[in-house]
N, C-alpha and C positions, 0 to 999 in steps of 0.2 A: 102825178105823173105818169108818163105813158113812156115806155122802152122799148126800142126797135132791136131785133140783131139784125145788123147789118155786115153784109161780105161784098167783097170786090174792091174797098178802100185803099191804095198803096200809097197815096202822098197827102200832105196839107190840101192841095188844089182839088182832092177827091172830097175829103172831109168838109170843105168849102162848099161842094157842089152841092152833097146830101142837105147839110144846112141849110142852103139856100131852097133848096126844093122842100125842105120841112117847114119854112117859116112860110112859104106861101100857100099852104094846106089853111081852108077855111077853120077857125076855131082855134088854131095855133097863137098863142098869148106869147111864148117864150121858147126858144131853143137852148135848153138849156145846156146839152153836150152834144159833140160829136166825135167820136174817139175810134180811130182806126186800129189803136194796138189792142182798144178792146173790143172791138167790132160791135159797137151800138151806139145808140143816139136817143136821147132820152129828153122830151117836149113836155109842156106845160099847155094847158088847154083845154076846153071843150071837142076836141075832134076825134073823129072815129078812126080806128084801129086801118080798116082797110085802104083809106082813104091816102093816110101816112106811109103804109106800104107802098100803094100804088104812085107817090110820088117819087120816091124814094129811085123804085123800078124805072119810071120813068127817065131820071136821072140819068140812068146806065147803071146801078147796080141792086145788086138781093138785099130781099129786106123780108122780116118775118117778124110778127108779135114775139117778144122775149119772155122765156120762162118766167112766171113770178114766182121769187122766192119763199 
């Protein structure tokens, strides 16, 4: 799973916009979760992180790779 830190989401519509943007990235097999409360998005698949970040940014939100635990 790939995790992104996403900021700028303020409502359910924002979460859906991020979910849709991520689902369109080649290599994403499933958008597991998008949470404005946690400020993160989680996807499965073989996409590269820069493509995921670019998709979220193109949708109007800030994104960066989430720190690994």
